[in-house]
C-alpha positions in Angstrom: 33.8 117.9 60.1 34.9 114.3 60.7 34.3 112.2 63.7 37.7 111.0 64.9 38.4 108.5 67.6 42.0 108.4 68.9 43.1 105.3 70.7 45.7 106.3 73.3 46.0 109.5 75.3 49.7 109.8 75.7 51.8 112.6 74.2 51.1 111.5 70.6 47.3 111.0 71.1 46.8 114.1 73.1 48.8 116.2 70.7 46.8 115.0 67.7 43.5 115.4 69.5 44.2 119.0 70.4 45.1 120.0 66.8 42.4 118.1 65.1 39.8 119.4 67.5 41.0 123.0 66.8 40.6 122.3 63.1 36.9 121.6 63.7 36.7 117.9 63.9 34.7 116.0 66.6 37.4 114.2 68.6 37.0 111.5 71.1 40.0 110.1 73.0 39.7 106.4 73.8 41.5 105.6 77.0 41.6 102.8 79.7 40.2 105.1 82.5 38.0 107.8 80.8 37.0 109.5 84.1 40.5 109.8 85.5 41.9 111.0 82.2 39.1 113.5 81.7 39.7 114.9 85.2 43.4 115.3 84.6 42.7 117.0 81.2 40.0 119.3 82.5 40.4 122.9 81.3 43.0 121.9 78.7 40.8 120.7 75.9 37.1 120.9 77.1 35.8 120.2 73.6 37.5 116.7 73.5 35.4 113.8 74.7 36.8 110.8 76.7 35.5 107.3 76.6 36.8 103.7 76.6 38.7 102.5 73.5 36.0 100.2 72.3 33.4 103.0 72.3 35.8 105.4 70.6 36.5 102.9 67.8 32.8 102.1 67.4 31.5 105.6 67.2 34.1 107.3 65.0 34.4 107.6 61.3 38.2 107.6 61.4 40.2 105.9 64.1 43.8 106.8 64.9 46.0 104.3 66.5 48.3 106.1 69.0 48.8 103.1 71.4 52.2 101.7 72.1 53.3 99.8 69.0 54.4 96.7 70.7 50.9 96.1 72.1 48.8 97.7 69.3 48.1 94.5 67.4 46.6 92.7 70.4 44.6 95.7 71.4 43.2 96.5 68.0 42.6 92.9 67.0 40.2 92.7 69.9 38.3 95.6 68.3 37.7 93.9 64.9 34.0 94.3 65.0 34.1 98.0 66.1 36.7 98.8 63.4 34.9 97.0 60.6 34.4 99.4 57.7 36.4 102.1 59.3 39.5 104.0 58.2 42.4 103.3 60.7 45.3 105.7 60.7 48.4 104.0 62.3 51.0 106.4 63.6 52.8 104.0 65.9 56.1 102.1 65.7 56.5 98.6 67.0 59.9 98.2 68.5 61.8 96.4 71.2 63.6 98.7 73.6 67.4 98.8 74.1 68.9 99.0 77.5 68.3 102.7 77.8 64.6 102.5 76.9 65.0 103.8 73.3 64.1 101.7 70.3 66.6 99.0 69.7 65.1 96.6 67.2 61.9 96.1 65.1 59.1 94.1 66.7 58.1 92.7 63.3 61.3 92.3 61.2 60.5 91.6 57.6 57.0 93.1 58.1 55.5 96.1 59.8 52.9 96.9 62.4 50.7 98.4 59.7 50.8 95.1 57.7 50.0 93.1 60.8 47.0 95.3 61.5 45.7 95.1 58.0 46.0 91.3 58.1 44.2 91.1 61.4 41.5 93.7 60.4 40.6 92.7 56.8 37.4 94.8 56.8 39.3 97.9 57.9 41.2 100.3 55.6 44.7 100.9 57.3 46.9 103.8 56.4 50.3 104.3 57.9 51.7 107.8 58.3 53.4 110.3 60.7 55.6 107.6 62.3 58.9 109.1 61.1 59.2 112.1 63.4 59.1 113.4 66.9 55.5 113.7 68.0 55.6 117.6 68.1 56.3 117.7 64.4 53.1 115.7 63.6 51.0 118.8 64.4 53.6 121.6 63.7 55.6 120.6 60.6 56.3 124.2 59.8 58.5 124.6 62.8 61.4 122.7 61.2 64.0 124.6 59.3 63.7 122.1 56.4 60.3 121.0 55.1 59.6 117.5 56.5 58.0 114.5 54.8 54.9 112.7 55.9 54.9 109.3 54.1 51.7 107.4 53.3 51.3 103.6 53.0 48.0 101.9 52.3 46.0 99.7 49.9 43.0 102.0 49.6 43.3 105.1 47.5 40.3 106.8 48.9 41.4 106.2 52.4 44.8 107.8 51.6 43.0 110.8 50.1 41.0 111.2 53.3 44.2 111.0 55.4 45.9 113.5 53.1 43.1 115.9 54.0 43.5 115.3 57.7 47.3 115.9 57.3 46.4 119.3 55.7 44.4 120.1 58.8 47.5 119.3 60.9 49.6 121.8 58.8 51.1 119.6 56.2 51.4 121.1 52.7 50.7 118.7 49.8 54.3 118.9 48.6 55.4 117.5 51.9 53.3 114.3 51.6 54.8 111.3 49.8 52.5 108.4 48.9 54.7 105.3 48.8 52.1 102.9 47.6 50.5 99.8 49.3 50.6 98.8 52.9 53.7 96.7 52.4 55.7 99.9 52.0 55.1 100.7 55.6 57.9 98.3 56.5 60.3 100.9 55.0 59.1 103.8 57.0 58.8 101.7 60.2 62.4 100.7 59.7 63.4 104.4 59.7 62.7 104.4 63.5 66.0 102.6 64.0 67.8 105.9 63.1 65.9 107.8 65.8 67.5 106.6 69.0 71.0 107.6 67.7 69.7 111.1 67.0 68.1 111.3 70.4 71.2 110.2 72.2 73.3 112.7 70.4 70.9 115.7 70.3 68.2 115.1 72.9 64.5 115.3 72.2 64.7 118.1 69.7 62.1 118.3 66.9 63.1 116.3 63.8 61.7 114.2 61.0 63.3 111.6 58.8 62.5 113.2 55.5 63.0 113.1 51.8 65.3 115.7 50.3 65.1 116.7 46.6 
């Protein structure tokens, strides 16, 4: 059992919290208003704890960034002390919205949110994954007709091995996980998000993943 703090209680964070908790991990959701969020979530996932984001980061062994990507860097840089020595799993994409509210451009062209986080948090082991799919696929990859791919980017091999184990708890088979290498490879997977708005406009919010076919 791993102590996991998830920063952000939107659809992505709540979805991951429910599946990881069901897998036996001790999960805490870090939110801006813990009491209000816990009240709204009462009866849905009683085993999940709610607290502020600083406490969630400080008390967990593994922290998952599920905050909006365009504000993640400022939020998490302010938690440098709490995240020191921790494994940070970044599943967010930093984009600028187009007129219809869907991603239109990268927030960090020539770089990536994951690289920016690693630079701002040098004492934290950052691993990028799960950012190339609709949030429902993160916890139910088996529902797609074609096996999807979960990419891994990170400088620390042991951290990526830990994340691979957590992906297994989310339903990802080892053959579906592709380790791309160091944290700089995250700019490739984050750029994949630019394909997504075209898919959503054409097909709606149907489950999908931008995957590797062999």
